[in-house]
LOFI-739013 format. One record per residue (C-alpha): residue in three letters; chain; x, y, z. Coordinates in Angstrom, 1 decimal. Example, Ala and Ser with C-alpha at 12.3 -4.5 7.8 and 13.67 -1.06 7.14 Angstrom:
// residues 2
('ala','A',(12.3,-4.5,7.8)) ('ser','A',(13.7,-1.1,7.1)) 
This chain:
// residues 315
('unk','A',(-241.8,306.5,63.9)) ('unk','A',(-242.5,310.1,61.4)) ('unk','A',(-242.7,313.4,63.4)) ('unk','A',(-244.3,316.2,61.8)) ('unk','A',(-242.5,319.3,62.7)) ('unk','A',(-244.2,322.7,62.2)) ('unk','A',(-243.7,326.4,63.5)) ('unk','A',(-247.6,326.5,64.7)) ('unk','A',(-249.4,327.3,62.1)) ('unk','A',(-251.2,325.8,59.3)) ('unk','A',(-252.2,322.9,62.5)) ('unk','A',(-255.3,322.1,59.6)) ('unk','A',(-252.2,320.5,57.7)) ('unk','A',(-250.6,319.2,60.1)) ('unk','A',(-253.5,317.1,60.9)) ('unk','A',(-254.4,316.0,57.8)) ('unk','A',(-250.4,314.9,57.4)) ('unk','A',(-250.5,313.2,60.4)) ('unk','A',(-254.0,311.7,59.6)) ('unk','A',(-252.6,310.6,56.3)) ('unk','A',(-249.1,308.9,57.9)) ('unk','A',(-251.1,306.9,60.4)) ('unk','A',(-253.5,305.6,57.3)) ('unk','A',(-250.5,304.5,55.9)) ('unk','A',(-249.6,302.2,59.1)) ('unk','A',(-246.8,304.4,60.9)) ('unk','A',(-246.8,306.3,63.9)) ('unk','A',(-246.8,309.9,63.8)) ('unk','A',(-246.8,312.8,66.1)) ('unk','A',(-246.5,316.3,65.7)) ('unk','A',(-243.8,318.3,67.0)) ('unk','A',(-244.2,322.4,67.4)) ('unk','A',(-240.3,324.0,66.9)) ('unk','A',(-239.6,327.4,67.8)) ('unk','A',(-238.9,329.7,64.3)) ('unk','A',(-236.3,331.1,66.1)) ('unk','A',(-234.3,327.7,66.7)) ('unk','A',(-232.2,327.0,64.2)) ('unk','A',(-231.7,323.7,64.8)) ('unk','A',(-231.6,320.9,62.0)) ('unk','A',(-234.1,318.3,61.1)) ('unk','A',(-231.9,315.3,60.5)) ('unk','A',(-231.0,316.2,64.3)) ('unk','A',(-234.2,316.9,65.3)) ('unk','A',(-235.0,313.4,64.4)) ('unk','A',(-232.3,311.9,65.5)) ('unk','A',(-233.2,313.1,68.8)) ('unk','A',(-236.7,311.7,68.9)) ('unk','A',(-235.3,308.6,67.4)) ('unk','A',(-237.8,309.0,64.2)) ('unk','A',(-237.0,307.6,60.9)) ('unk','A',(-238.4,310.5,59.1)) ('unk','A',(-239.5,313.6,59.6)) ('unk','A',(-241.9,315.8,57.2)) ('unk','A',(-240.9,320.0,57.9)) ('unk','A',(-243.4,322.9,56.8)) ('unk','A',(-242.4,326.3,56.7)) ('unk','A',(-245.3,328.5,55.7)) ('unk','A',(-243.1,331.9,55.8)) ('unk','A',(-240.8,330.3,53.2)) ('unk','A',(-243.7,328.4,51.4)) ('unk','A',(-241.8,325.0,51.6)) ('unk','A',(-242.4,321.7,52.9)) ('unk','A',(-239.4,319.6,53.6)) ('unk','A',(-239.2,315.9,54.4)) ('unk','A',(-236.0,313.9,55.1)) ('unk','A',(-236.3,310.0,55.8)) ('unk','A',(-233.2,307.9,56.8)) ('unk','A',(-232.6,304.1,56.5)) ('unk','A',(-230.4,303.2,59.9)) ('unk','A',(-229.5,299.9,58.5)) ('unk','A',(-227.5,301.4,55.1)) ('unk','A',(-226.8,304.7,56.4)) ('unk','A',(-228.8,305.6,53.2)) ('unk','A',(-230.4,309.3,53.5)) ('unk','A',(-233.4,310.8,51.8)) ('unk','A',(-234.5,314.7,51.3)) ('unk','A',(-237.3,315.6,49.5)) ('unk','A',(-238.1,319.5,49.4)) ('unk','A',(-241.6,320.5,48.3)) ('unk','A',(-243.6,324.4,47.7)) ('unk','A',(-246.7,324.7,49.1)) ('unk','A',(-249.4,326.4,47.7)) ('unk','A',(-252.1,329.4,48.6)) ('unk','A',(-253.5,328.2,51.8)) ('unk','A',(-256.6,327.4,50.8)) ('unk','A',(-258.8,324.2,52.0)) ('unk','A',(-258.4,322.2,48.5)) ('unk','A',(-254.3,323.3,49.1)) ('unk','A',(-254.0,321.4,52.2)) ('unk','A',(-255.1,318.1,51.1)) ('unk','A',(-253.0,318.8,48.2)) ('unk','A',(-250.0,318.9,49.8)) ('unk','A',(-250.6,316.5,52.8)) ('unk','A',(-251.0,313.9,49.5)) ('unk','A',(-247.8,314.7,48.4)) ('unk','A',(-245.8,314.9,51.8)) ('unk','A',(-247.1,311.4,52.0)) ('unk','A',(-246.8,310.0,49.0)) ('unk','A',(-243.6,311.7,48.9)) ('unk','A',(-242.4,309.9,51.7)) ('unk','A',(-243.9,306.8,50.6)) ('unk','A',(-241.9,306.6,47.4)) ('unk','A',(-238.2,307.8,49.3)) ('unk','A',(-239.1,304.4,51.7)) ('unk','A',(-239.9,302.3,48.5)) ('unk','A',(-236.4,304.2,47.1)) ('unk','A',(-235.2,302.9,50.6)) ('unk','A',(-236.0,299.4,50.5)) ('unk','A',(-235.0,298.3,47.3)) ('unk','A',(-231.5,298.9,48.5)) ('unk','A',(-229.8,295.3,49.0)) ('unk','A',(-229.3,294.3,52.5)) ('unk','A',(-225.7,293.5,53.2)) ('unk','A',(-225.6,289.6,53.0)) ('unk','A',(-223.2,289.4,55.7)) ('unk','A',(-219.7,288.8,56.4)) ('unk','A',(-217.6,287.7,53.8)) ('unk','A',(-216.1,284.5,53.9)) ('unk','A',(-212.4,284.1,54.6)) ('unk','A',(-210.6,283.2,51.7)) ('unk','A',(-209.3,279.1,52.3)) ('unk','A',(-205.8,278.5,52.9)) ('unk','A',(-203.5,277.9,50.0)) ('unk','A',(-202.9,273.8,50.0)) ('unk','A',(-200.2,273.7,47.1)) ('unk','A',(-198.8,276.7,45.9)) ('unk','A',(-199.5,276.2,42.3)) ('unk','A',(-196.3,276.3,39.7)) ('unk','A',(-196.4,279.0,36.4)) ('unk','A',(-196.8,277.3,33.8)) ('unk','A',(-194.3,278.7,31.8)) ('unk','A',(-195.1,280.7,28.6)) ('unk','A',(-195.3,278.5,24.9)) ('unk','A',(-192.7,279.0,22.5)) ('unk','A',(-193.3,281.1,20.1)) ('unk','A',(-192.3,280.0,16.2)) ('unk','A',(-189.3,282.1,15.1)) ('unk','A',(-187.9,281.1,11.6)) ('unk','A',(-184.0,281.0,12.1)) ('unk','A',(-181.1,280.2,9.1)) ('unk','A',(-179.6,277.0,8.8)) ('unk','A',(-175.8,277.8,8.7)) ('unk','A',(-174.0,275.6,6.2)) ('unk','A',(-171.1,273.7,7.7)) ('unk','A',(-169.5,272.5,4.5)) ('unk','A',(-169.8,273.4,0.8)) ('unk','A',(-168.6,272.8,-2.4)) ('unk','A',(-167.3,275.1,-4.9)) ('unk','A',(-166.5,274.6,-8.8)) ('unk','A',(-166.3,276.7,-12.1)) ('unk','A',(-164.3,278.9,-14.2)) ('unk','A',(-162.3,281.0,-13.8)) ('unk','A',(-160.1,283.7,-15.7)) ('unk','A',(-156.5,284.7,-14.2)) ('unk','A',(-154.1,287.1,-15.1)) ('unk','A',(-150.4,287.2,-14.2)) ('unk','A',(-149.3,290.5,-14.3)) ('unk','A',(-150.6,293.1,-16.5)) ('unk','A',(-147.4,291.9,-19.4)) ('unk','A',(-149.2,288.2,-20.8)) ('unk','A',(-152.8,288.3,-21.6)) ('unk','A',(-155.4,285.8,-18.8)) ('unk','A',(-155.5,282.2,-18.7)) ('unk','A',(-158.3,280.4,-18.3)) ('unk','A',(-158.7,277.7,-15.6)) ('unk','A',(-161.0,275.7,-13.8)) ('unk','A',(-161.5,276.5,-10.2)) ('unk','A',(-162.4,274.6,-7.3)) ('unk','A',(-162.6,275.0,-3.8)) ('unk','A',(-164.4,273.8,-0.6)) ('unk','A',(-165.5,275.9,2.8)) ('unk','A',(-166.7,274.7,6.3)) ('unk','A',(-167.5,276.7,8.7)) ('unk','A',(-165.9,276.5,12.0)) ('unk','A',(-168.1,278.9,14.3)) ('unk','A',(-170.2,281.0,12.6)) ('unk','A',(-169.2,283.4,10.5)) ('unk','A',(-166.0,282.7,10.5)) ('unk','A',(-164.4,279.5,9.1)) ('unk','A',(-161.6,277.8,6.6)) ('unk','A',(-161.9,277.1,2.7)) ('unk','A',(-159.4,275.6,-0.1)) ('unk','A',(-159.2,276.8,-3.6)) ('unk','A',(-157.3,275.4,-6.9)) ('unk','A',(-156.8,276.5,-10.3)) ('unk','A',(-155.6,273.9,-12.9)) ('unk','A',(-155.0,275.0,-16.1)) ('unk','A',(-157.0,274.6,-18.9)) ('unk','A',(-156.3,277.7,-21.7)) ('unk','A',(-152.7,279.2,-21.9)) ('unk','A',(-152.4,282.0,-22.4)) ('unk','A',(-150.0,283.2,-25.0)) ('unk','A',(-147.7,285.7,-26.9)) ('unk','A',(-145.4,285.9,-29.7)) ('unk','A',(-142.1,287.3,-30.4)) ('unk','A',(-139.1,288.0,-32.8)) ('unk','A',(-137.2,284.8,-30.5)) ('unk','A',(-140.8,282.8,-31.0)) ('unk','A',(-143.8,282.2,-28.6)) ('unk','A',(-144.2,281.5,-25.4)) ('unk','A',(-147.2,279.9,-23.2)) ('unk','A',(-147.9,280.2,-20.0)) ('unk','A',(-149.9,277.8,-18.0)) ('unk','A',(-150.6,278.9,-14.3)) ('unk','A',(-151.4,276.4,-11.7)) ('unk','A',(-153.0,277.1,-7.8)) ('unk','A',(-153.1,275.4,-4.6)) ('unk','A',(-154.2,277.4,-1.6)) ('unk','A',(-155.4,277.7,1.6)) ('unk','A',(-157.2,280.5,4.1)) ('unk','A',(-159.4,281.9,6.9)) ('unk','A',(-163.0,283.0,6.1)) ('unk','A',(-165.8,285.0,7.3)) ('unk','A',(-169.3,284.5,5.8)) ('unk','A',(-172.4,286.8,6.2)) ('unk','A',(-175.6,285.7,6.3)) ('unk','A',(-178.0,289.0,5.9)) ('unk','A',(-181.4,289.4,6.0)) ('unk','A',(-183.2,285.7,4.7)) ('unk','A',(-179.8,284.6,4.0)) ('unk','A',(-180.9,284.4,0.0)) ('unk','A',(-177.1,286.6,-0.3)) ('unk','A',(-174.3,285.4,1.2)) ('unk','A',(-171.8,288.0,0.9)) ('unk','A',(-167.9,286.7,2.0)) ('unk','A',(-164.3,287.7,2.0)) ('unk','A',(-161.3,284.9,3.2)) ('unk','A',(-157.5,285.9,3.5)) ('unk','A',(-155.0,283.3,3.1)) ('unk','A',(-151.5,282.0,1.3)) ('unk','A',(-151.4,280.3,-2.0)) ('unk','A',(-148.6,278.0,-3.9)) ('unk','A',(-148.3,279.6,-7.7)) ('unk','A',(-147.7,277.4,-10.3)) ('unk','A',(-146.2,278.9,-13.3)) ('unk','A',(-145.7,276.2,-16.3)) ('unk','A',(-143.6,278.0,-19.3)) ('unk','A',(-143.5,276.8,-22.8)) ('unk','A',(-141.1,278.5,-25.0)) ('unk','A',(-141.3,277.9,-28.5)) ('unk','A',(-138.4,278.7,-30.4)) ('unk','A',(-137.8,280.1,-34.1)) ('unk','A',(-134.6,278.8,-36.3)) ('unk','A',(-132.1,280.3,-34.1)) ('unk','A',(-133.3,279.6,-30.9)) ('unk','A',(-133.8,276.9,-28.1)) ('unk','A',(-137.3,276.0,-27.0)) ('unk','A',(-137.2,275.8,-23.3)) ('unk','A',(-140.1,274.3,-20.5)) ('unk','A',(-139.6,275.2,-16.8)) ('unk','A',(-142.2,275.2,-14.3)) ('unk','A',(-141.9,277.7,-11.2)) ('unk','A',(-143.2,277.5,-7.9)) ('unk','A',(-144.6,281.0,-6.0)) ('unk','A',(-145.7,281.8,-2.9)) ('unk','A',(-148.6,284.2,-2.7)) ('unk','A',(-150.7,285.6,-0.2)) ('unk','A',(-154.1,286.3,-1.5)) ('unk','A',(-157.4,287.9,-0.5)) ('unk','A',(-160.9,286.8,-2.2)) ('unk','A',(-164.6,288.7,-1.6)) ('unk','A',(-166.8,287.1,-2.7)) ('unk','A',(-170.9,286.9,-3.1)) ('unk','A',(-173.4,283.7,-3.1)) ('unk','A',(-177.1,284.0,-4.3)) ('unk','A',(-179.3,281.3,-3.6)) ('unk','A',(-180.6,279.2,-6.9)) ('unk','A',(-182.5,276.7,-5.6)) ('unk','A',(-182.6,273.8,-2.5)) ('unk','A',(-178.9,273.4,-1.4)) ('unk','A',(-177.3,275.1,-4.8)) ('unk','A',(-175.7,278.5,-4.8)) ('unk','A',(-174.2,280.7,-7.6)) ('unk','A',(-171.0,282.5,-6.4)) ('unk','A',(-169.0,285.6,-8.4)) ('unk','A',(-165.6,286.0,-7.0)) ('unk','A',(-162.8,288.1,-7.1)) ('unk','A',(-158.8,287.1,-5.7)) ('unk','A',(-156.0,289.3,-5.4)) ('unk','A',(-152.6,288.4,-4.6)) ('unk','A',(-148.5,288.9,-4.5)) ('unk','A',(-146.5,286.3,-5.8)) ('unk','A',(-142.5,286.6,-4.6)) ('unk','A',(-139.9,286.8,-5.4)) ('unk','A',(-140.4,288.1,-8.4)) ('unk','A',(-140.6,285.5,-11.9)) ('unk','A',(-138.8,287.7,-14.5)) ('unk','A',(-139.3,285.7,-18.4)) ('unk','A',(-136.8,287.0,-20.9)) ('unk','A',(-137.0,286.4,-25.1)) ('unk','A',(-134.0,286.7,-26.5)) ('unk','A',(-132.3,288.8,-23.4)) ('unk','A',(-135.7,291.2,-23.6)) ('unk','A',(-137.7,290.9,-20.1)) ('unk','A',(-141.6,290.2,-21.4)) ('unk','A',(-143.6,289.5,-18.4)) ('unk','A',(-143.3,290.3,-14.4)) ('unk','A',(-144.8,286.7,-13.3)) ('unk','A',(-147.3,286.8,-10.6)) ('unk','A',(-147.2,290.9,-9.6)) ('unk','A',(-150.1,291.1,-8.9)) ('unk','A',(-152.1,287.7,-9.3)) ('unk','A',(-156.1,289.0,-10.2)) ('unk','A',(-158.7,286.0,-11.0)) ('unk','A',(-162.3,286.3,-11.3)) ('unk','A',(-164.0,283.3,-10.9)) ('unk','A',(-168.3,282.0,-11.5)) ('unk','A',(-168.6,279.0,-9.8)) ('unk','A',(-172.1,276.6,-8.4)) ('unk','A',(-171.6,276.2,-4.7)) ('unk','A',(-173.4,273.2,-2.9)) ('unk','A',(-174.2,272.7,0.3)) ('unk','A',(-173.3,269.4,1.4)) ('unk','A',(-174.1,270.1,5.4)) 
């Protein structure tokens, strides 16, 4: 039902609106309201059980339309201005009020009605185990377990004699990254020579040692710095060729020498690397070489060697 609320003025306009509503098939009745009554249009409609209400307020020049959907609770409220009070104006206002009410009803009806209670979530019969995330492919650097080295070396036994040329050979194995062990050796190739008034002295140098090694592989593993410390047995092979009035003399002297070795290898191709190493040590006890009563050399203090070798990764 629709109520048409008025304040006693404009009965012809009220009648027109009621007639228009009834022509639409809606039940309608006029309700007179005291202008001093502060009751709101919504409250009045709810008291009378009306679903919609139209209020005419001539003193303010407005026409107020209120409509509510009691299912969804949606409320539509509209307000239009009343033109000059003429028969033509009343017909226009009545038509506008009814059309406004019709549009409001259509707006409410487009609201979807609830489809009913939502079905409860079915009980979980068997929990689904979370699937592990697929492994992320990461680039790993293979650890070298065993490598062999060979190449030329230049060794110096103190600063008194020229250096010797040797063949270097070595091998190292990783215990656990980055710690490993190594063995190395120097084989005489070209002797060191020096001449005095008493003749010529030739010195060949040999070495065999072992130690602990630290190998590091930063970045992509193309470069491999290393550091080793150990102890070696150093062999001094002396050959004295005397001039007239002196005697020839040959002797092999063995001394112990702790050493430090530092190097850097670069990957060439596949399993092959190129190494550059420096070795430093100190032989003891000291060994003095004398010719004709004069000291010409103190062997192995210090002991120095430079090595350029090819390194083959076996495993």
